[in-house]
N, C-alpha and C positions, 0 to 999 in steps of 0.2 A: 606578401602583402600583410604589411603588419595587422594583427591580430588580437587583443586583450578581453577575454569575458569571462563573465563568473560563472561559476560551474554550481549549479547544486548538489548537496551534497542527501541521494537518496536513501544510501545503505541502510538499514532497518538496524543497524549494529550501533549507530548513533545516538539511539534513544538507551539505550542500557548501559545499567550501572558499570557493564564489565566490559566499554567498547575498547576493542584493539584497533579503530580505525584508523590510529593519529600516524601520522609522517613520523619516525625514527619510534615507533610502537620502542622496541626492545633496551633501548638504553633512560627514553622518557624524557633526556635534552636535547634540543634542537641544534644544527651547525651555527643558528644567525642566531645574534644577541637582537634586545632590547634599544634604542637609541634615542635618546631626550634632548630636548633643548640644554645648550650651554649655560650653564649659571640659573638654570631653573626657576622663570619670573614666576612672580607673583602669581596666584588667580583672583580675575578671571584674564584670561589672554588668547587667541589666536593665533596659530603658530601653523610653521608647512616646516616638510622635510624634503630635499630634494638629492638625485644620484645622477650623474650624465655618466655617461658610456658610451661607448665603441663597440659595434657587434662585427665578427669578420666574417663570421658566417651563421646559415640564418640559426635560427635558434627557436626551439619550442622547450616549453616544460610549465609543468604545472608552480605557483605560486601560491602562499598563503599569507595571507595579509590580516593583521588584527592594530588595533590602537585606544590609547586611554588618551582622554575620554569618546570622542567621534573619531572618525576620519571620514575624506574625501577623497580619493587616488585618481591621478590623473596619470594618461602613459601620453608622451608626444603632444601635450597641449589638451587632449580631450579625455572629459569625466568617463572612469570605466566600472563608477561603484562603488558605494557608500555601506559604512560599515559604523564599530563592528556590528553584529548582531547583536540584540541588549540580552545581556545575561546578570551576572553577580561574581562576586566577588572570587569564589572559588570556582564557577563555568565561565569563562572567561573564553568566546565563542571568536574563532578566525574564519575569515570567509576564505574561497579556496579559488584563482581564479588560472583560466590556460590562456598563457601568450603564444605567439607565432610572432617573432621581431626578427625584420628582414638586416641585413648586413648594413650599416653605417651609425650614425650619431643617435641616443636614443637619450631622453629624459624623462625620467618618475618621478612626481611629486607626489606628499602627502600634507594637504590639509588637518589639521586635528586643533583640540581645544581642548583647554581646563576652565571650568566654568565655576570651579568653587564650591561657594553658597550660594551662587545661580543656577548651581545645577540641579534639572530634575529632580522629583523626588525617585522617580525609576532607574534614575542611573548610578551608578554603581564606577568607584576608579579604585585604583589601588595606588599606579604614579604614572603619572602621564608619560606617552610614548609613542611611539610605534617599533612595529618589527614588520622587516616583508623580508621574506624567505622562500626560493627557488626550491625548487625539490632536486636541479641538479647542481651538480658541481660547480658545472661551467657557469650558471645562475649565480651558485652564490659567490664566488670571487668577481662577477659584473656588476651585479647592481645587492647582493644580500647586506640587510642591518647589519654591522657589526663584523662582516667580511670585505666590503667593500667601502668605499669614501664616500659619507655622506656630512649634509650641511641642513644644517636648520637656522631658522630663525622665526621673530613673532613678528606677525602680520599686526604694524599697526593703524590705527584707523578706526575700531573698535571702543565703546563704550555699552556699559551692560545699566539695564534697571530691571527688578524685581517686575517682572509681568502680573498685574490686579487685575481684578476682574470690576465688574461694576461698584460694589459695596466696598471696592477698595483693600479687600481681603487680595494676599498674593496667592497665585496659583502655581500649581507643581510642576508645568510643563515647561520650567527651564524661562528665562529672560528672553525679554524685548531688549532690542539694540540699538544704536546710534550709529551710523558707519559715516567718517568724515571722506569721501570722495577722495579729496584733496590730497591726503597723509597717507592713504592704503595704497599699498602698490600694485595697482593695476598689470596685469602680466604676469605675475609671480608662476602660475603655473605653465607656465609655456616657456618664454626664453627671457622677459622681462627680470631686468638687473643681474644676470648673469655675474657680473664683476662686480656687483653691489657688495661691500664689505660685511652688512649687514649680516650676509652668510656665514655663517663659522662651522665650523667640523663639529658635528653632534658630537656630545657625550654618549659611550658605549657603556652598556648595563649589564643587566642580568641575561643570561642563555633564554629561551624561548623553553618552557616543557610543559610535558602532558599531564602535569598534576601527581602521576604517581613516583616518581623519583625521591627518592630517599632521601636526598639531601638538596630539595629543594628550599631555598632560602625566604625565611617568612619574610611576607610581604611584596611575592612574584604575584606573578599572574598564571594561574593553573588552565592554562587553553586548551579548547576543548573544538572540536570541528564545528560549525554553525549547523545548524540542525534542517533550515529553511531557505527556501528558496528565496532570489533578490526580492525586496519588496517592486510592484508596479510604479512605472513612471509611463505616466500616460500621456497625448497630447493635449495642451492646455485647452482650461475651457473657459469660460467667457460668462460675467456676468449680466445681465439687465441693468440700466442705470435709474434707478428707484427715483434720485432727485441730487438735482446740482444747482450749486448757485454760485453765482460771482460776486467781489468786490468786498466790501470793510467790514460790511456793516455784520449783526449779528446772525446772519444767513448760513456766514462763512465759518463763526466759529463751534469748533469742534464742540467744545466745552455745552452748547448750548441744544435745547432739542431741535430737531428739522423740524423746519415751517413749511410745510407744503405750499404756502403762499406765495412766499419767493422764490418756489422751483423755477430756473431760467430750461424751457424747453428748448431753446438753443443752444445752448452750451453744452444740455443733455444729451442732447445728436450729436452734437461734436466730440466728447466724449467717448460715446460709445463709437463711433467708428475711428476712433485710438483705440482703442481697446484691442480690436483683431486687426490694427495696422493698416488699416485700410487708405487712414489721413490724420496726419498732425493731428493734435489737439494743441495749444499755443496759450499758453501764462502768461500775458503780459508786463513787463516790468513794474514791480511792487503791487501786481494784482495776486487774490487771492481765487481757490477753489476749494470748494467741500461736494463732495460724491458719494452718495450710497449707493452702494453695489448689490446688487440680489443673486445671489447664483440661482435662487429659487430649488434647491439643493440643498444638500448641508455635505460641503465637500472636505475633505481634507488631502492636502497638496502643495507644492512648493510655489510661491509667486516669484513671478518672473514679467520685470516691470523695464522698457527699455523706456532712455529720456533723454533728452539732448540740451546741452546751452544750459542756462541758468547757472552760472557762478555763484556759491552762496546762497541758493536757493535753498530751501527746505521743502524735503519729499516725505511723507507718512503711509503708509498703510496698518491700516490694522483691522483686525477680522473680530467676527462678534455671535454666538448662537442667535439671538434677539437685537431686538432695542429695548428698552426699559419705558414705562410710564411716567418716573423718575428718578431723578439723578440719585444712584446710589443706593437702589435696592431693584432686588429679583422680581417686581411686581412689572411684568413686561407683556402682561395683557394678549391679544391676538397677535400670535408668530410673522402675521404677510402685514400686517403692518406698520407704519412708520413716522407717521403726521403724529409731530406733537411729541415724539420720543425722544429717546436721549441715548446716543451711542455710546458705549462703552467698551472697549474690544482692548485685543491683545495687538502689538502687530512694530512695525521696526519704523525709522528713523532713517533717512539719507539727508544727509548736506550735500548738496552737489559740488561739481567743482567745472561746467563749462565743458567739459567730455560728451560724448558718447557713451552713455552706462548701462549693461546690464544688470537691473538690481536685482538680489538675489539673499533670502538668508540662508543660516546654516541649517534650520531644522523647519520643517513645512508649518506653515497653520491650518486653521481649520474654522468653520461652521457656515453659518448659510449667509451671512452680508458681511462686508468688506468698505470700509471707510478711507478712501482718498481726498488728503489736503493736501495741495500745493499753495506755499507762500514764496512768492517769485525776488529774487532781490532785484538788481537795475540790469540783468539780464532777462530776456523771454526763454521761459521754459518750456523744451517741445514735448510732449506726451509721446508717443508713436507704438506702444504695446503695455497691455496690461491682461497675463491668465494666470491662471493656476494649474500646473501638473498633478492633476492627481494620482496621490500612492496610498500604497497601503498594502495588506497583506492578498496577493494574488489567486484569491479561491476561484476553483473552478465548479458553476452553480449549474446543477444540472437537474435539483429539485426543481420543484410547482406545486401552487396550490391554490384552488379554486373553490367557490363555490355559488351558487344562486341568488347570493345576499350580495346585491353591490357595496352596503356601507365597506360589510365583511373583505370584500376583494379589496375595494380601495387601502385599507390599513396596511395588506402585505407586499406592496412595494417597499411602504416607509417601515415595517420591522426587518428585511433583508435591508434598507438603507443604513439602519442603524447598526444591524453586527456587523454589519462591511466599514463602516463609519471605526468600529471599534476592535477592528483585526488588523493588528501591524506585525513589529516581533515580536509582540505580544500578544494578547489579547488584553484587553483596556477595560475599566470601567469607564472612561470617559476621555472623549479625546481632547476636551478644550478643558478642561481643570486637573485632572491629576497625571492620568497615561499610564495609571498603574495596572499590575493581573490581580487583581481581590479573586478568592477563590469563590465566594459566594455567587460572583456575575460571572465567574470563568464557567460554573457549573451549566449556569442557563444556555450561555453562548454555545459549551460546546454540544450540546445536544441540538441545538439547532443547528452548528457545524454538519454533525454527522445527518442531519434530516437531509439535508440539500445538496453535499457534497462529498465526492467518495476521499476526499484530502482529509484526514486528520492530522498531518505536522502540525498543528498549532495545539490542537488538544494533545498531543503526544508532548510536545516539548512541555505544555503547562502541568502537563502530572510529574515528570522526572523537577521543572523547576519548583514544585513546592513540598517537595519530596527532599530537594536539597535545600531545605531552609529549615530542617529539622535541628543541624545541628546550633542547638541552643541547650539554655537549660533547660526550657521548660519541655521540649522532647514534644511538641507539639510543631504543627506549620506552622512558620508565618501568614498572617493574612495577608498577605502582598507579598511579590517576587523582589521590591524595591527595597533597598539597604536600610530601612528603618529599625527593622526587628517588630513591627507591631502584633500585633498578638491578639485574634478574636478566636475564640473556643471554640465556641460553634462551627464556624469556616472553620478547623481542623475536620471537623464529623464530614461535612460536604464534600472534601478530599474526599476520602475512605469510601464517600458514595461515588463521588467525580472517577474513582477506579476499577468501582464497576460498572459503572456507563460504558466504559471505554472499553469493557472485558462481552461486556451485553453487544454493542453496538457493531463493536469492530474487530476483536480476538478470534479473527477463522483460522489464523494459519499455525505453524508451533513457533516462528517468532514470535509473533502475537503474544501467546501464553507465555515466553521466556520473559517478554517484556511488560505483562501484568503480574508475573513472580515478581520479576526483579522490583517490585513497587512494594510487595505483599509485606516485608518488614517493617516500614516507615508504617504502614496501615496497624501494623501490631500495635507497634509502639505508641501512637498517636490512643489509639484504644486504653493501653494500657496507662496509659496520666490519668485517662477518667475512669477509670476500673478503680484505680488509687485512689478518686475522691467519694466512692459510694460507702454510705454510713451501713452504720445500724439497720436501720428502715428500709436500705435496699434501695434509696435514691442518692443519685449524684449529686453532689453538692457544685457550685459552678464554681470553676478556676479561676486562676487571676486572671484580668485580661480585660479587653471591651468583648462582652457577651452578648452582641450583637447576634439578632435574631430577623429585625423587621423595621423599617423606620415608624410605622403606625403606633410603635411602644414610644415613649420616652425616652429619649438618647440612645433608642431602636433596643433596648435593653427590655427585658420582656421580666415582671413581678419576678424574686425568687433568683432575678440573672446578676444579682452584685456579687462580685468575684471575691473569695479568698484563700490565704493561705492555710496551707494544713488542713484544709477541713472546713475551713472558718467561713467559707462562701454560703449565699442561701440555695433557695431552692427554688428551681423551676420546671412547671411541668413541659414543657416546648423544650427546654434543654435535654431532660430526659428521654424526652419521647425524642428528639433526633439522634443521641443514644443508641435509642433502639432501633432506630433504621440504620445505623452504621454497624450496629453491631451484627446484626440480621445480613446486611448485605458483605460482609468480610467472613462471615460465615459460607456464605455461597461459594464469595473467591475462593476460599478455603479449599472446600470441595470442585473446582474447578483448576486449582490450583493441584487436586489432587491427595491432599494433607488433611487426611479422614478428622487423625483424632483432634484435628485445633476446630473442623466443624463443629462437634457436640462443645466446646469450650465458650466458644459465641452463641450457638442458640443457648444454652445455660442460661449466660449471663442477661443474653437479649430476654428470655422469658422473665427472670427472677426481676429487671429494672420495670418491665412492660407490668409486672403484676403488683409491682409498688405502688406507680403512676396509676392504676387502676384505685387500689385500696385507698391512697389516701386524698386522688384528687377528683377524685368520680363525685356527680352531684345529679344519679340518677343517669340519665344518657349521657350526657355531659361533663366534661373535666374543666374545672376551675385551673387558672393558671399558677394561680400560690395556694401552702396550706391553710392559707383561713379561708379558702374558698370563699372568697370573694370579688374577685376579680374574673374575667371572663375572654375570651378573646377566639377569634376564627381561627389562627393561628394554630391554637392548643387541638383545637380540635379537627383541623384538617392530618397534621403531624400522626395523632392518635387514627385517624380513618389508612392513613398511608402506611403505619406500620402493618396493618394485616391482620392485625392480633385481638380486633373489634370483633362481635357479632355480624355478622354480614347486613342482618335487620338494623343493629342497632346504628352500624357503619352508615346505611340507608337515611334513615332518622335522621342521623347531625348532618351530612350533606344537603337534604329537605329544609334542616332548619336554617341551616345558611344560606339559601335562597333569596328570605328575610330574617335576617338575624336580628334576637333581641335585641331592645336597646337597650346603649349601656355597654357591646361588646367591642371588643378592639378590631377593627375591620384591617382585612389584608391593604399594603399597599403595593404598587404597580408590584414589584418586586416577589411577591410574595404570593403574589395572584396565578404565578406561573403553579405553583403549592396544591391552590384552590383548585383550578383547572386540572390538577392531575385528581386530586379528590372526586372532581366531576366523573369522570374517565375512569376510573376505579369504581364508584360507588351507579353508573350507570343514569346519575342525577342530570341530564342535561341542561337541566332549565339553571344549575350552577353556574354552567359556564355562559350560557346564552344569555341570562341578565347582566353581567360583567361585562363584557364583550364593548356594550353601548359608551360604558367610560371612552377606548379606544378611539370611538366614533368619535366622541365628542372632541378628543382630541389633535384628530385628524383634520376634523373641521375650521378648527380654531387655528392651523394654518402650521403646526407642525410637519417638519419634513423627518424627524425622526424623535423617539417616545422619549421622555424624561425621566430623571432619575425618580420623581414621585409625584404623586398631584400636589398643587398647591401652588405657591409662588418659588417653585423649584429653581434651585441654582443650575443645574444639567440641564440641557435639553435635548442631550443624548447620551442615552446610558442602556448600552444593549439587549441589559437585562431585561429591559421593559419590550425585548423584540419579540417576548415568548410567544405570542399568537398565533407566528406562521407555522410554530412548530405544533401548536397544538391543532390546527388543523389540519396538519400531515398525521397527526398521533394519537387526536383525542375525539376529532370531528368524523374525518376518513377512518384515523383508527390503525393504522399501519401501527406496530412494534413486534419489537425481536422476542420470541420467546424461549429465546436460549441463549445460552451465550455465543458468542462469535456471527450473532445473525443466522443461525443454523435450521431454526425453524419460524417461522412470522405467524402473527396473530393481525386478523383484521376484524375490527371490531367498529361498526360505526353506530356513529350518535350526532345523529342531524339534528335533534331536537326540534325548531321549527325551521329548518331549511329541507328543500326538495331534492338538491343535488350537492354533488362536494366529491372533489377527485381531487389527490395527489400522485407525486411520482417522488420514492423515496429513495436515498443512496441505500446501499449496502455493500457490504465487504464481496457479495457473488454479482452483483448490479444492480440495476434499477427495479423497483418494486414498485408499478403502477395497479392503480385502483381509482373508479369509478362508479361510483355511488349512487342510487336515485331510490328514494322512496317514496311510495303509495300509498299512505292506511299503516295496513300492516303486512305491505308486502316492499320488499327489497329486492332489485333489480340491480346485478353489479358483472363491473367488466375487469379482470385482474388478470394482471401479466406479471407473471413473476421469472426469474433470470434463472438460468440451467440450474440444476441440482437442489435449486431450497423449493422445500415444501411450506406446508403451514394449512392454518382454517380461518373461514369463516363464519363470525358469531354474530348473532340476529334474534335479539328477542328471548334468547337461553338455548337457541338451537347452533347445532356447529353442521358445517359442511368441509369437505378434508378439498384443500388447494394443493396442484402438483405445477410441475416449473410450465412455462405457458403461460398463451392466453385462455382465459375460460370464460364464459358467462355462466353467469347462475342467476336465481331466481328463488328467493326466501321467503314462506310466508309464515 
């Protein structure tokens, strides 16, 4: 029986800089070569490569596949994989498949594409092409690229449009496209057009290589084994029909508002039946349909639509996170309302050819809502199915959080939905607008991932990916792993803290420690760039770039955050305090790695910068944002507390002050509230956390199904950095945190505030940590279960009780 399946690379060394897990590692060169379309068409285009071959004896082999920019792999007409896993120009990932082929004729087809200026912001490209390299010599002769006969062609019928949001701003997730079904070569992946002269011999290019061969030509792909399992593709999910209208008036005009007064209940029922394939819905010749579909949850997935007939008809399917109250603005209002609102979304348009077709885009779409419009020509259009196959990172969620506050419980699934919607081949800032992995977002997302799952592969990939961006003239990490080269200096400091987070939450084995050590040269290099900018007054000047700290500041940049070359930048209290945090974190990492001499170096610098901040910015207990002491913010106080270098009573006073901050202070936006909640946990000031959680309760009641980038007329409705309340129920309310590197010791420090009960299950490298805590006045009752080999302490109102492995019930007064 033929079988081709993708297999995951679970080897830890795949994440190390000294990885020798490549095939043909001894030479660095692969036996197969990249193949390209003859004549190299001008982007954008969609193309295919194919190889037809005969197997005489049963053949089993591993096969390594990748393509630039992306690919779909078909074997004997069946799609068996997608790729390549997103990386960058010097980290081009390949997927590993295991193939068992019976004797007989076989056909391998790879659909791939080059989008050029339409390319997603996160997508790198070197030179469009395909490489298929079997591990065995027999397989290489039969169907290896460059060693067997491969043909290629473009797949006509596609035209592309920049995806634009409701304001007209173009998004960074790739293009919307039009597909002319009459022009497209249907069946290209099976046996359609085997004798079509459009197929031409493929152009053979450079050898595959592992990136460490000394004669690798410039511009070649430096390939690495994929680090992640295949992205999930689940069974189709189906939306509800919120609105349907037929006819030629304004009710079917996709540019106009939704008019619930024109809602056609009969049409809505018919469309609803058609979505799941129960009964076709017919749009008669010359007719129009407009339907607003509501998934009632945020979905990321591949739309599948089956249609029949309707030659010359136009069918368009677009997706949006929400509808807007006015055309061309982000004033979305309640997210669960559609009446009187405008749909402005991203999606694709199909011109039908009269045949039965299964219509799918090249890339997944996302949002809560979809708009289906059909404009029939001279033939009726038959809609027989429309669903979305959810995709994303296949995270195993084992964590749990719950409290006795219904409003808090209600937001936890929404937090989780936001995290999962932003987990794909990388973490993403947002699935709808950019799909870029930013350091600031990723740190928060990774912390939540550590809490709820033992699977840390995406976090490991992020740490390595950011490290690899440092090959630039600044010495800093890039702000994101896309090819833009954007620099946000404070994000480089958060990356250093991310390395510490991983070591604290996950580095329990010798291999984990090696992985952490492999990142330390990069962390040291980042820190040295900031130390070079420290002036005689002991303070660091803001480095060139976008010195983003929090959206609450104008342009995200705090006072003094204006960057400059050669020490000419401003001086920001917040950025200097971030430097202290990173210096102290690196000192701890050096101790973990056994580099005692370096511990003292970074502790000395941290102490010096912290003392200079206190000297220059302090106004009583408070720290100003600027050297003129005219501007103040929560962000600066939060960072000062988190350094741990303030006196305990002063830190607590600052936390208490932020429960109701003075007028004129800049307050934390949703993202930076994570650090505000960290401040609450560090000082034990529960009100600082519980007085801010109602912001999320309000968003939930406004119809959000994931939480947004920021408050107000926000662009993105799905930004996982706003999902951190789930983490804080685990780590701050129930209070489960690692107390030593590798989670080799645990501290449980409940901070229940107005709650009576709370519980959490948290993943650790040793197993699950479970805690149920209940407060009755000054008394705490706790039921705690630690996995074998893990010990810890329970802290309550200044008292400490030892914890051992296994189940234990405790009472503390």
